[in-house]
Every structure is written in structure tokens, then in C-alpha cells.
N, CA, C and O atoms as CSV, one atom per row, in Angstrom:
chain,resi,resn,atom,element,x,y,z
A,1,GLN,N,N,0.837,-1.184,0.000
A,1,GLN,CA,C,0.000,0.000,0.000
A,1,GLN,C,C,0.879,1.244,0.000
A,1,GLN,O,O,1.776,1.389,0.831
A,2,ALA,N,N,0.608,2.130,-0.939
A,2,ALA,CA,C,1.407,3.356,-1.036
A,2,ALA,C,C,1.160,4.250,0.170
A,2,ALA,O,O,0.022,4.428,0.605
A,3,GLN,N,N,2.231,4.804,0.699
A,3,GLN,CA,C,2.111,5.633,1.890
A,3,GLN,C,C,3.222,6.665,1.926
A,3,GLN,O,O,4.346,6.406,1.496
A,4,LEU,N,N,2.893,7.838,2.444
A,4,LEU,CA,C,3.862,8.907,2.656
A,4,LEU,C,C,3.826,9.294,4.133
A,4,LEU,O,O,2.752,9.499,4.699
A,5,VAL,N,N,4.992,9.390,4.748
A,5,VAL,CA,C,5.053,9.749,6.163
A,5,VAL,C,C,6.050,10.890,6.337
A,5,VAL,O,O,7.244,10.739,6.080
A,6,GLU,N,N,5.535,12.030,6.777
A,6,GLU,CA,C,6.382,13.197,6.998
A,6,GLU,C,C,6.939,13.208,8.424
A,6,GLU,O,O,6.333,12.672,9.352
A,7,SER,N,N,8.091,13.824,8.568
A,7,SER,CA,C,8.696,14.018,9.881
A,7,SER,C,C,9.614,15.234,9.815
A,7,SER,O,O,9.925,15.735,8.735
A,8,GLY,N,N,10.039,15.697,10.979
A,8,GLY,CA,C,10.998,16.783,11.035
A,8,GLY,C,C,10.447,18.131,11.421
A,8,GLY,O,O,11.202,19.090,11.582
A,9,GLY,N,N,9.144,18.217,11.572
A,9,GLY,CA,C,8.550,19.485,11.977
A,9,GLY,C,C,8.863,19.799,13.430
A,9,GLY,O,O,9.413,18.975,14.162
A,10,GLY,N,N,8.500,21.005,13.825
A,10,GLY,CA,C,8.732,21.407,15.210
A,10,GLY,C,C,8.618,22.894,15.385
A,10,GLY,O,O,8.130,23.614,14.514
A,11,LEU,N,N,9.085,23.343,16.544
A,11,LEU,CA,C,9.065,24.757,16.900
A,11,LEU,C,C,10.451,25.341,16.648
A,11,LEU,O,O,11.456,24.779,17.084
A,12,VAL,N,N,10.503,26.461,15.951
A,12,VAL,CA,C,11.783,27.082,15.639
A,12,VAL,C,C,11.635,28.594,15.704
A,12,VAL,O,O,10.559,29.129,15.437
A,13,GLN,N,N,12.697,29.274,16.051
A,13,GLN,CA,C,12.662,30.737,16.108
A,13,GLN,C,C,12.803,31.322,14.708
A,13,GLN,O,O,13.339,30.662,13.817
A,14,PRO,N,N,12.340,32.528,14.504
A,14,PRO,CA,C,12.542,33.187,13.207
A,14,PRO,C,C,14.019,33.222,12.851
A,14,PRO,O,O,14.873,33.486,13.698
A,15,GLY,N,N,14.301,32.951,11.591
A,15,GLY,CA,C,15.675,32.880,11.133
A,15,GLY,C,C,16.292,31.510,11.245
A,15,GLY,O,O,17.385,31.275,10.731
A,16,GLY,N,N,15.610,30.607,11.908
A,16,GLY,CA,C,16.129,29.262,12.086
A,16,GLY,C,C,15.872,28.363,10.895
A,16,GLY,O,O,15.350,28.791,9.866
A,17,SER,N,N,16.255,27.100,11.063
A,17,SER,CA,C,16.153,26.125,9.977
A,17,SER,C,C,15.531,24.823,10.474
A,17,SER,O,O,15.637,24.462,11.646
A,18,LEU,N,N,14.888,24.143,9.553
A,18,LEU,CA,C,14.371,22.797,9.779
A,18,LEU,C,C,14.519,22.011,8.484
A,18,LEU,O,O,14.511,22.579,7.392
A,19,ARG,N,N,14.652,20.714,8.622
A,19,ARG,CA,C,14.610,19.851,7.447
A,19,ARG,C,C,13.487,18.838,7.616
A,19,ARG,O,O,13.488,18.039,8.553
A,20,LEU,N,N,12.537,18.883,6.704
A,20,LEU,CA,C,11.444,17.925,6.696
A,20,LEU,C,C,11.814,16.729,5.820
A,20,LEU,O,O,12.490,16.866,4.801
A,21,SER,N,N,11.358,15.574,6.242
A,21,SER,CA,C,11.564,14.353,5.462
A,21,SER,C,C,10.221,13.734,5.125
A,21,SER,O,O,9.265,13.832,5.894
A,22,CYS,N,N,10.163,13.102,3.981
A,22,CYS,CA,C,8.973,12.376,3.550
A,22,CYS,C,C,9.405,10.976,3.160
A,22,CYS,O,O,10.033,10.779,2.120
A,23,ALA,N,N,9.070,10.013,3.989
A,23,ALA,CA,C,9.429,8.622,3.719
A,23,ALA,C,C,8.359,7.989,2.844
A,23,ALA,O,O,7.174,7.987,3.180
A,24,VAL,N,N,8.800,7.455,1.720
A,24,VAL,CA,C,7.893,6.849,0.749
A,24,VAL,C,C,7.915,5.335,0.899
A,24,VAL,O,O,8.982,4.732,1.011
A,25,SER,N,N,6.752,4.730,0.903
A,25,SER,CA,C,6.665,3.275,0.910
A,25,SER,C,C,5.548,2.835,-0.023
A,25,SER,O,O,4.611,3.586,-0.292
A,26,GLY,N,N,5.662,1.612,-0.509
A,26,GLY,CA,C,4.633,1.071,-1.391
A,26,GLY,C,C,4.853,1.358,-2.857
A,26,GLY,O,O,4.137,0.820,-3.701
A,27,PHE,N,N,5.810,2.180,-3.181
A,27,PHE,CA,C,6.180,2.425,-4.564
A,27,PHE,C,C,7.583,3.015,-4.583
A,27,PHE,O,O,8.061,3.528,-3.571
A,28,ALA,N,N,8.225,2.941,-5.712
A,28,ALA,CA,C,9.577,3.485,-5.838
A,28,ALA,C,C,9.494,4.992,-6.038
A,28,ALA,O,O,8.884,5.468,-6.996
A,29,ALA,N,N,10.102,5.727,-5.143
A,29,ALA,CA,C,10.067,7.187,-5.238
A,29,ALA,C,C,10.647,7.675,-6.558
A,29,ALA,O,O,10.265,8.734,-7.056
A,30,SER,N,N,11.565,6.907,-7.121
A,30,SER,CA,C,12.215,7.318,-8.357
A,30,SER,C,C,11.253,7.378,-9.539
A,30,SER,O,O,11.592,7.917,-10.592
A,31,MET,N,N,10.062,6.829,-9.365
A,31,MET,CA,C,9.082,6.794,-10.444
A,31,MET,C,C,8.173,8.018,-10.446
A,31,MET,O,O,7.377,8.192,-11.368
A,32,ALA,N,N,8.281,8.868,-9.429
A,32,ALA,CA,C,7.240,9.871,-9.260
A,32,ALA,C,C,7.766,11.266,-8.986
A,32,ALA,O,O,8.695,11.454,-8.200
A,33,ALA,N,N,7.160,12.237,-9.642
A,33,ALA,CA,C,7.346,13.625,-9.214
A,33,ALA,C,C,6.663,13.785,-7.859
A,33,ALA,O,O,5.605,13.208,-7.611
A,34,MET,N,N,7.280,14.571,-6.994
A,34,MET,CA,C,6.761,14.752,-5.645
A,34,MET,C,C,6.680,16.235,-5.317
A,34,MET,O,O,7.377,17.055,-5.915
A,35,SER,N,N,5.834,16.565,-4.372
A,35,SER,CA,C,5.666,17.965,-3.987
A,35,SER,C,C,5.494,18.094,-2.486
A,35,SER,O,O,5.126,17.148,-1.790
A,36,TRP,N,N,5.770,19.285,-2.020
A,36,TRP,CA,C,5.427,19.678,-0.652
A,36,TRP,C,C,4.384,20.793,-0.731
A,36,TRP,O,O,4.522,21.738,-1.508
A,37,TYR,N,N,3.355,20.665,0.076
A,37,TYR,CA,C,2.342,21.695,0.244
A,37,TYR,C,C,2.322,22.102,1.711
A,37,TYR,O,O,2.896,21.430,2.568
A,38,ARG,N,N,1.656,23.206,1.977
A,38,ARG,CA,C,1.449,23.600,3.362
A,38,ARG,C,C,0.082,24.256,3.511
A,38,ARG,O,O,-0.488,24.789,2.559
A,39,GLN,N,N,-0.422,24.196,4.738
A,39,GLN,CA,C,-1.699,24.828,5.043
A,39,GLN,C,C,-1.601,25.514,6.388
A,39,GLN,O,O,-1.387,24.875,7.418
A,40,ALA,N,N,-1.760,26.818,6.360
A,40,ALA,CA,C,-1.759,27.613,7.576
A,40,ALA,C,C,-3.190,27.726,8.092
A,40,ALA,O,O,-4.138,27.568,7.324
A,41,PRO,N,N,-3.352,27.996,9.385
A,41,PRO,CA,C,-4.706,28.124,9.946
A,41,PRO,C,C,-5.539,29.154,9.206
A,41,PRO,O,O,-5.106,30.290,9.008
A,42,GLY,N,N,-6.722,28.757,8.803
A,42,GLY,CA,C,-7.616,29.677,8.122
A,42,GLY,C,C,-7.293,29.960,6.679
A,42,GLY,O,O,-7.934,30.804,6.053
A,43,LYS,N,N,-6.305,29.265,6.137
A,43,LYS,CA,C,-5.901,29.494,4.754
A,43,LYS,C,C,-6.008,28.207,3.945
A,43,LYS,O,O,-6.065,27.106,4.493
A,44,GLU,N,N,-6.033,28.376,2.634
A,44,GLU,CA,C,-6.076,27.222,1.753
A,44,GLU,C,C,-4.697,26.558,1.666
A,44,GLU,O,O,-3.666,27.188,1.899
A,45,ARG,N,N,-4.716,25.298,1.333
A,45,ARG,CA,C,-3.468,24.571,1.128
A,45,ARG,C,C,-2.777,25.134,-0.103
A,45,ARG,O,O,-3.420,25.381,-1.123
A,46,GLU,N,N,-1.455,25.339,-0.009
A,46,GLU,CA,C,-0.724,25.926,-1.119
A,46,GLU,C,C,0.532,25.113,-1.429
A,46,GLU,O,O,1.136,24.492,-0.555
A,47,LEU,N,N,0.894,25.145,-2.702
A,47,LEU,CA,C,2.109,24.470,-3.142
A,47,LEU,C,C,3.327,25.223,-2.619
A,47,LEU,O,O,3.405,26.447,-2.727
A,48,VAL,N,N,4.276,24.483,-2.051
A,48,VAL,CA,C,5.530,25.058,-1.581
A,48,VAL,C,C,6.651,24.773,-2.576
A,48,VAL,O,O,7.375,25.679,-2.988
A,49,ALA,N,N,6.785,23.507,-2.955
A,49,ALA,CA,C,7.877,23.120,-3.854
A,49,ALA,C,C,7.557,21.792,-4.509
A,49,ALA,O,O,6.820,20.975,-3.958
A,50,GLY,N,N,8.121,21.583,-5.699
A,50,GLY,CA,C,7.963,20.330,-6.405
A,50,GLY,C,C,9.289,19.886,-6.998
A,50,GLY,O,O,10.185,20.697,-7.236
A,51,ILE,N,N,9.398,18.579,-7.232
A,51,ILE,CA,C,10.618,18.022,-7.789
A,51,ILE,C,C,10.257,16.879,-8.723
A,51,ILE,O,O,9.366,16.081,-8.433
A,52,SER,N,N,10.964,16.810,-9.852
A,52,SER,CA,C,10.705,15.752,-10.818
A,52,SER,C,C,11.222,14.404,-10.293
A,52,SER,O,O,11.927,14.336,-9.286
A,53,ALA,N,N,10.852,13.354,-10.999
A,53,ALA,CA,C,11.184,12.005,-10.537
A,53,ALA,C,C,12.698,11.794,-10.383
A,53,ALA,O,O,13.154,11.175,-9.421
A,54,ALA,N,N,13.455,12.311,-11.334
A,54,ALA,CA,C,14.913,12.135,-11.273
A,54,ALA,C,C,15.601,13.246,-10.498
A,54,ALA,O,O,16.802,13.184,-10.236
A,55,GLY,N,N,14.823,14.268,-10.133
A,55,GLY,CA,C,15.399,15.351,-9.352
A,55,GLY,C,C,16.026,16.463,-10.161
A,55,GLY,O,O,16.611,17.389,-9.598
A,56,ALA,N,N,15.910,16.383,-11.495
A,56,ALA,CA,C,16.570,17.382,-12.336
A,56,ALA,C,C,15.803,18.698,-12.395
A,56,ALA,O,O,16.372,19.739,-12.721
A,57,TRP,N,N,14.533,18.649,-12.083
A,57,TRP,CA,C,13.671,19.843,-12.198
A,57,TRP,C,C,13.009,20.126,-10.862
A,57,TRP,O,O,12.476,19.223,-10.217
A,58,THR,N,N,13.047,21.384,-10.453
A,58,THR,CA,C,12.376,21.791,-9.225
A,58,THR,C,C,11.626,23.091,-9.480
A,58,THR,O,O,11.967,23.852,-10.386
A,59,ASN,N,N,10.610,23.333,-8.677
A,59,ASN,CA,C,9.936,24.635,-8.712
A,59,ASN,C,C,9.534,25.003,-7.296
A,59,ASN,O,O,9.375,24.143,-6.430
A,60,TYR,N,N,9.371,26.315,-7.079
A,60,TYR,CA,C,9.114,26.824,-5.734
A,60,TYR,C,C,8.068,27.931,-5.782
A,60,TYR,O,O,7.952,28.659,-6.768
A,61,ALA,N,N,7.320,28.039,-4.705
A,61,ALA,CA,C,6.465,29.201,-4.527
A,61,ALA,C,C,7.358,30.427,-4.368
A,61,ALA,O,O,8.450,30.347,-3.807
A,62,ASP,N,N,6.882,31.544,-4.862
A,62,ASP,CA,C,7.677,32.776,-4.773
A,62,ASP,C,C,8.035,33.105,-3.327
A,62,ASP,O,O,9.101,33.658,-3.057
A,63,SER,N,N,7.152,32.767,-2.411
A,63,SER,CA,C,7.351,33.126,-1.009
A,63,SER,C,C,8.494,32.361,-0.347
A,63,SER,O,O,8.970,32.757,0.717
A,64,VAL,N,N,8.938,31.266,-0.969
A,64,VAL,CA,C,10.007,30.467,-0.345
A,64,VAL,C,C,11.269,30.385,-1.193
A,64,VAL,O,O,12.263,29.798,-0.766
A,65,LYS,N,N,11.239,30.960,-2.376
A,65,LYS,CA,C,12.420,30.914,-3.249
A,65,LYS,C,C,13.635,31.512,-2.558
A,65,LYS,O,O,13.558,32.577,-1.945
A,66,GLY,N,N,14.749,30.816,-2.664
A,66,GLY,CA,C,15.980,31.275,-2.050
A,66,GLY,C,C,16.127,30.886,-0.591
A,66,GLY,O,O,17.198,31.044,-0.004
A,67,ARG,N,N,15.043,30.372,-0.001
A,67,ARG,CA,C,15.100,29.962,1.410
A,67,ARG,C,C,14.883,28.460,1.589
A,67,ARG,O,O,15.478,27.848,2.476
A,68,PHE,N,N,14.045,27.875,0.760
A,68,PHE,CA,C,13.722,26.450,0.854
A,68,PHE,C,C,14.360,25.703,-0.303
A,68,PHE,O,O,14.515,26.238,-1.401
A,69,THR,N,N,14.727,24.458,-0.036
A,69,THR,CA,C,15.271,23.588,-1.073
A,69,THR,C,C,14.639,22.212,-0.991
A,69,THR,O,O,14.674,21.561,0.054
A,70,ILE,N,N,14.059,21.775,-2.100
A,70,ILE,CA,C,13.499,20.428,-2.166
A,70,ILE,C,C,14.544,19.515,-2.799
A,70,ILE,O,O,15.229,19.894,-3.749
A,71,SER,N,N,14.650,18.321,-2.260
A,71,SER,CA,C,15.596,17.348,-2.812
A,71,SER,C,C,15.063,15.944,-2.581
A,71,SER,O,O,14.057,15.749,-1.899
A,72,ARG,N,N,15.746,14.981,-3.157
A,72,ARG,CA,C,15.287,13.610,-2.987
A,72,ARG,C,C,16.478,12.668,-2.988
A,72,ARG,O,O,17.493,12.920,-3.638
A,73,ASP,N,N,16.336,11.592,-2.256
A,73,ASP,CA,C,17.316,10.507,-2.273
A,73,ASP,C,C,16.542,9.253,-2.652
A,73,ASP,O,O,15.951,8.588,-1.801
A,74,ASN,N,N,16.553,8.947,-3.925
A,74,ASN,CA,C,15.744,7.821,-4.398
A,74,ASN,C,C,16.233,6.486,-3.854
A,74,ASN,O,O,15.456,5.539,-3.732
A,75,ALA,N,N,17.513,6.410,-3.528
A,75,ALA,CA,C,18.025,5.174,-2.940
A,75,ALA,C,C,17.410,4.928,-1.562
A,75,ALA,O,O,17.245,3.785,-1.136
A,76,LYS,N,N,17.075,6.024,-0.874
A,76,LYS,CA,C,16.440,5.919,0.444
A,76,LYS,C,C,14.923,6.084,0.375
A,76,LYS,O,O,14.237,6.047,1.396
A,77,ASN,N,N,14.406,6.270,-0.851
A,77,ASN,CA,C,12.958,6.471,-1.016
A,77,ASN,C,C,12.447,7.611,-0.134
A,77,ASN,O,O,11.417,7.488,0.528
A,78,THR,N,N,13.182,8.712,-0.140
A,78,THR,CA,C,12.863,9.829,0.737
A,78,THR,C,C,12.975,11.147,-0.021
A,78,THR,O,O,13.872,11.338,-0.841
A,79,VAL,N,N,12.047,12.043,0.272
A,79,VAL,CA,C,12.054,13.394,-0.273
A,79,VAL,C,C,12.238,14.356,0.902
A,79,VAL,O,O,11.694,14.137,1.984
A,80,TYR,N,N,12.999,15.410,0.681
A,80,TYR,CA,C,13.320,16.354,1.751
A,80,TYR,C,C,12.860,17.765,1.395
A,80,TYR,O,O,12.673,18.109,0.228
A,81,LEU,N,N,12.686,18.561,2.435
A,81,LEU,CA,C,12.470,19.990,2.269
A,81,LEU,C,C,13.332,20.690,3.312
A,81,LEU,O,O,13.010,20.694,4.500
A,82,GLN,N,N,14.425,21.278,2.854
A,82,GLN,CA,C,15.289,22.063,3.719
A,82,GLN,C,C,14.740,23.478,3.779
A,82,GLN,O,O,14.576,24.136,2.751
A,83,MET,N,N,14.459,23.939,4.985
A,83,MET,CA,C,13.862,25.258,5.165
A,83,MET,C,C,14.804,26.122,5.989
A,83,MET,O,O,15.076,25.823,7.152
A,84,ASN,N,N,15.295,27.184,5.389
A,84,ASN,CA,C,16.207,28.108,6.060
A,84,ASN,C,C,15.554,29.482,6.186
A,84,ASN,O,O,14.556,29.769,5.525
A,85,SER,N,N,16.120,30.309,7.026
A,85,SER,CA,C,15.634,31.684,7.220
A,85,SER,C,C,14.126,31.699,7.433
A,85,SER,O,O,13.408,32.473,6.799
A,86,LEU,N,N,13.659,30.852,8.313
A,86,LEU,CA,C,12.219,30.710,8.523
A,86,LEU,C,C,11.607,31.988,9.074
A,86,LEU,O,O,12.219,32.709,9.863
A,87,LYS,N,N,10.379,32.246,8.635
A,87,LYS,CA,C,9.630,33.431,9.032
A,87,LYS,C,C,8.353,33.014,9.752
A,87,LYS,O,O,7.917,31.867,9.655
A,88,PHE,N,N,7.765,33.958,10.471
A,88,PHE,CA,C,6.502,33.685,11.160
A,88,PHE,C,C,5.474,33.119,10.186
A,88,PHE,O,O,4.733,32.195,10.522
A,89,GLU,N,N,5.434,33.674,8.987
A,89,GLU,CA,C,4.419,33.278,8.020
A,89,GLU,C,C,4.653,31.903,7.405
A,89,GLU,O,O,3.839,31.443,6.604
A,90,ASP,N,N,5.739,31.245,7.761
A,90,ASP,CA,C,5.967,29.871,7.318
A,90,ASP,C,C,5.265,28.862,8.229
A,90,ASP,O,O,5.247,27.666,7.936
A,91,THR,N,N,4.698,29.337,9.315
A,91,THR,CA,C,3.973,28.465,10.230
A,91,THR,C,C,2.806,27.811,9.517
A,91,THR,O,O,1.946,28.495,8.962
A,92,ALA,N,N,2.777,26.480,9.534
A,92,ALA,CA,C,1.741,25.732,8.816
A,92,ALA,C,C,1.950,24.244,9.073
A,92,ALA,O,O,2.960,23.822,9.636
A,93,VAL,N,N,0.964,23.470,8.644
A,93,VAL,CA,C,1.157,22.023,8.530
A,93,VAL,C,C,1.692,21.756,7.135
A,93,VAL,O,O,1.129,22.220,6.143
A,94,TYR,N,N,2.768,21.015,7.067
A,94,TYR,CA,C,3.421,20.723,5.787
A,94,TYR,C,C,3.116,19.283,5.381
A,94,TYR,O,O,3.236,18.347,6.170
A,95,TYR,N,N,2.715,19.146,4.112
A,95,TYR,CA,C,2.309,17.852,3.592
A,95,TYR,C,C,3.192,17.451,2.415
A,95,TYR,O,O,3.555,18.277,1.578
A,96,CYS,N,N,3.521,16.195,2.372
A,96,CYS,CA,C,4.192,15.601,1.226
A,96,CYS,C,C,3.123,14.968,0.343
A,96,CYS,O,O,2.157,14.392,0.845
A,97,THR,N,N,3.294,15.075,-0.955
A,97,THR,CA,C,2.292,14.500,-1.834
A,97,THR,C,C,2.883,13.962,-3.119
A,97,THR,O,O,3.889,14.470,-3.614
A,98,ARG,N,N,2.257,12.937,-3.654
A,98,ARG,CA,C,2.518,12.459,-5.005
A,98,ARG,C,C,1.324,12.897,-5.830
A,98,ARG,O,O,0.299,12.216,-5.854
A,99,PRO,N,N,1.446,14.016,-6.499
A,99,PRO,CA,C,0.270,14.616,-7.149
A,99,PRO,C,C,-0.419,13.705,-8.161
A,99,PRO,O,O,-1.642,13.742,-8.289
A,100,SER,N,N,0.344,12.892,-8.876
A,100,SER,CA,C,-0.249,12.073,-9.939
A,100,SER,C,C,-1.230,11.046,-9.406
A,100,SER,O,O,-2.106,10.579,-10.134
A,101,LEU,N,N,-1.083,10.691,-8.122
A,101,LEU,CA,C,-1.994,9.717,-7.517
A,101,LEU,C,C,-2.942,10.350,-6.518
A,101,LEU,O,O,-3.833,9.683,-5.993
A,102,GLY,N,N,-2.754,11.627,-6.257
A,102,GLY,CA,C,-3.544,12.255,-5.210
A,102,GLY,C,C,-3.245,11.668,-3.848
A,102,GLY,O,O,-4.117,11.585,-2.984
A,103,LEU,N,N,-1.979,11.257,-3.666
A,103,LEU,CA,C,-1.563,10.617,-2.419
A,103,LEU,C,C,-0.947,11.661,-1.499
A,103,LEU,O,O,-0.064,12.412,-1.913
A,104,TRP,N,N,-1.409,11.713,-0.252
A,104,TRP,CA,C,-0.946,12.698,0.721
A,104,TRP,C,C,-0.486,12.014,1.995
A,104,TRP,O,O,-1.002,10.964,2.375
A,105,GLY,N,N,0.491,12.625,2.648
A,105,GLY,CA,C,0.869,12.200,3.976
A,105,GLY,C,C,-0.037,12.835,5.011
A,105,GLY,O,O,-0.973,13.561,4.678
A,106,GLN,N,N,0.256,12.551,6.278
A,106,GLN,CA,C,-0.600,13.047,7.359
A,106,GLN,C,C,-0.236,14.471,7.773
A,106,GLN,O,O,-0.994,15.139,8.477
A,107,GLY,N,N,0.930,14.921,7.328
A,107,GLY,CA,C,1.373,16.280,7.631
A,107,GLY,C,C,2.263,16.355,8.863
A,107,GLY,O,O,2.211,15.499,9.746
A,108,THR,N,N,3.074,17.394,8.898
A,108,THR,CA,C,3.926,17.665,10.053
A,108,THR,C,C,3.858,19.162,10.351
A,108,THR,O,O,3.947,19.991,9.446
A,109,GLN,N,N,3.701,19.488,11.610
A,109,GLN,CA,C,3.500,20.887,12.020
A,109,GLN,C,C,4.832,21.619,12.103
A,109,GLN,O,O,5.782,21.136,12.719
A,110,VAL,N,N,4.888,22.768,11.488
A,110,VAL,CA,C,6.027,23.677,11.616
A,110,VAL,C,C,5.517,24.971,12.235
A,110,VAL,O,O,4.603,25.606,11.708
A,111,THR,N,N,6.113,25.351,13.352
A,111,THR,CA,C,5.723,26.573,14.040
A,111,THR,C,C,6.945,27.467,14.192
A,111,THR,O,O,7.953,27.079,14.781
A,112,VAL,N,N,6.831,28.673,13.647
A,112,VAL,CA,C,7.914,29.646,13.763
A,112,VAL,C,C,7.463,30.698,14.760
A,112,VAL,O,O,6.505,31.434,14.521
A,113,SER,N,N,8.165,30.755,15.874
A,113,SER,CA,C,7.746,31.643,16.948
A,113,SER,C,C,8.943,32.037,17.793
A,113,SER,O,O,9.883,31.262,17.973
A,114,SER,N,N,8.890,33.257,18.308
A,114,SER,CA,C,9.947,33.705,19.212
A,114,SER,C,C,9.532,33.507,20.658
A,114,SER,O,O,10.296,33.828,21.568
């Protein structure tokens, strides 16, 4: 059964960093483009970053360009989101997804607070 499990969220001060991980099971991560989305309280879910199956192509929301980096280790069946220079407005639940299947993880909470 295909499954995505996120981890790495937590509480961090503004300007800090976190690395989120998305563990893929039930299919080979190398076969799929993957994305990270986030949803802040009272707001719609929004795309944060995406990466192609081989990792050669990435895209980012304007709000995170230059601060976040999406990557993947297909040998470990894992997708990452490195988040640097975090801001208050980055506070949200972050979800890993395989868009082609409509497959979502359970999410991991990121809270940026002083």
C-alpha cells in the first residue's frame, strides 16, 4: 500500500532552519514527481515546492524561493524539504504529496515563533 510519512517538523525561532523528510513506501520514489504543500490556519493549502522524478527539475512558490530547497534521495525512497531563514508566516502544517496519484501524507507541524 502506497504511503507517505512526513517528519521533522517542530518549533523554531525566526531565522532558524528545519529539514522535513517524507518517507515513501509502497512504490519506488524514483518513479514519481513529488511535492510539498502547506496549510496555515484559516488558509487554503498551497504548493511550496515540487521536484521531478529524477530530481533534475524543481519549482518553488515565490514566497520560499531562495530559502527552501526540495531534494530527494531515491536510494532511500525519501524526499526532503530544507527550510532556512524561517519566518513567522511559514507556520503551517506541511504535507508531502505524489500529485499524480492524489496521495498525501498526514502532515507535520512547523511553528515559527519567538
